[in-house]
N, C-alpha and C positions, 0 to 999 in steps of 0.2 A: 603733365598736369591733368587732373581728372575733372571733367565737366559734370556739373550736377544736372538733374532733370529740372526743367524740360530742355535745357541746352544740349544735354547729351543726346536726346532724341532728335534734335534738329540739326546736329552737327553735320551729318552727311548731306542733308539737303542744302545747308548753307555752303558747304564746300563745292557743291556742284553748280550752283548758280550765283551765289552772292559775290564771290571773289571775282568771277568773270564779269560781273556787272559794274564793278568799280572802275573809275576812270584811271588815266595814266598815273604812274607813281609820281608823287611830288618831288621836286628837285632836292628838298631837304633830306630825302631818304638816302642821298648819296654821301652825306657827310658821316664822319666817323661816329659822332655822338648818337645819331639816330640808329645806325647799324648796331650800336652797343645796347640799345633799348631791348632788354630781354629779361627773362625770369632770373631771380637770384639763385643762389646755391641750394636753397630749400625748395625750389620749384614754385615759389609764389609768383603770381602774376605781377608784372611791373606796374600796371595801372590799376589802382584801386577804383573800382567802378561802382557807383551807387545811384539808385533811383530815389530822388528826394522830393518830399511834399506832393506825393501823388494823391489825388482825391479818392475817397473810398467808394464813391458811387458815380455812375454815369447814367444819363437818361437818353434813350434813342431820340434822335431828331434835335437834340439840344446843340447849342454852340459848343465848339471844342473846349475841353478843359485842359489845364496846363499842369505840367510837372517838369522837373529838371533832372538831367543826367549829369552827375558830378564825376569828372575824370581827374584823379590825383596821381601824379607821377611819383612813384616811390623810389626811383633810381637817381643816380648822380648825373644823368645825361638827358638831353632833350629827346622826347619821343614824338615823331610826326607821322603823317599819313594814317591817322587813326579814324576808323570808320565803325561807329556803333551798329549793332544789329539787335533789333527788338523782336523778341519772340513772344507771341500771345497764344496761350493755350486755354481754351474754355472747357468747362466740365461736360457740356452737352455735345461738344465737337460739331456744332452746327454753325459756328461763326465763320463767315466767308470774307475774303478780301474786299468784295464790292461793298460791304457794309462798314468798312473801316476807313476812316480818314486820319492819316498820320502825317505830321509835318515837324520839321525841326528848324531852328533859327541859326543862320550862319551869315556872318558879315552883314548884319542888319536886314536880312530878308528871310522870309519863310520858304523853305524848300519842301516840296512834296516827297513823300516816301512811297515807293511802289511796294505793296504788300503781296506776297506770294503764299500760296497754300502748299504744304508738303503732303507727302503720301500718308503721313500719320495725323493729318488734320490739324497741324499747327499752322499758325499764320506768322510769317517772317517778313520783317521790313528792314532793308539795308539802307543806311544813311549814305547815299552816294550822290553822284552828280557834282562833286566838288573835290578839291585836293585832299581833304581830310583835316582833322583837327591836329593841332600841334600843342604839346604841353611841356613846358620847361621843367628842369629838374626840381623836384619838390613842390611844384606849382599845382594848382587845381583849376580846371576849366569847367564851367557849368554850361551845359547845353540846354536851351529852352526847347521843350517838346510840347506839342498839343495833339490831343486825341479826341475823336468824336465817332459816333456810331449812327448809322442811318436810322430813319424813323421806323423801319420795319424790323429792326433787330429785336430778337426775343430776349426776355430776361435770362440771365446766366451769371455764373461765377467764372471769372477770368483771372489767370495768373500771368503777369508780364515779367520777363527777365531780359536783361540786357547783356550782350556779349560785346567785346571790343576786338576788332581785327586790325592789325597793322599791315597795310598794303606793302608788298615787296615784290617788285617786278610783276610776273604773272601769277604770283602766289600770295599767301598771306599767313601771318602768325596770330594765334590767339594770345592776346596780351591783357585781357581783363574780363571780368564776369561779375555781375551784380547779384544781390540777394533777390528773392522773389518779391514782387509787388502785386498782392492780391486786391481785386476790386470787384464790385458787383454792377452788372447792367440791370437796372430796375425797369419797371413799367414806364412807358412814356408819360411824362408829366402832362396833366390836362391843361388846356388853355387858360391863361389868366385874363383878368379884365383888360389889362393893357394889350394883351395879344388880340382880344376880340375887337377892341377899339382900333388897333392898327389894321386889322383885317377888314372891318366894315367901314371905317372912315367916318367923316362928319355927317354923312347922310343918315347913318344909323342913329346918331345922336339927335338929329332933327326929327327923325321918325319917332324916337322915344319921347321927345319933347311934345310933339303933337299929340301922341297917344295919352301922355300924362295930362296935357291940357284938356283933352276931350273928357277924360275921366273926371277931372276936377270940375268942369262945367256941368257934367251930368250929375255929379254929386250935389252941386249947388242947386240945380233945378229940382232935384228930389227933396232937398231940405226945404226950399221955398214952397213946393207943392204940399209938403206935409204940414207946414205952418198954416197954409191957406185952408187945408182940410180941418185943422183944429179950430181955426177962427170961425169957419162956417158952421161947425157943429155946436158952437156955444149959443 
């Protein structure tokens, strides 16, 4: 099976550190059904992998934005020990792991993903630290993912692609690959009124109120004084 770019570029790096970082093989891998999870005679991947509902833009420093990774089992047997691998490739090749926050949801909790940088300046995150996802024959499992970028991240164009690895003993098989998910990292959004109020607190409101009251009183004094001048001039 041929991997598309950027997965083809990242394949060597993934094989060197991603598979070794995965936890022990899940017990389900021992059953016949899971061992039979493989490509069909045409060489197609057994798991149809798709990035769904990804936002088109991200702003540095903002809260994480969500998308889902849909895993559909196209075989007649259950596939288990499935670990997604997310590859991020930015046009400027300046994006670094420390600026990326990536998490996925498993068993009701958010799990952090460690992002590594390859020699080709791609960023790769392996969904590990758990036994892996299991998808029944003909079923679809949607994995919730959230992604954020540090406030010092520069504007850039990024392409995300997901691969799927099935853990097998100390090795792994490629069993799925998504289409590209392009998005833009834009300039950091400016602070809103709500942000300013949250930052400054009620004291700032009190200060604004006092200032406004002072201006109002000063304006009243000026008006009264002007009236007195007009009366005195008659």
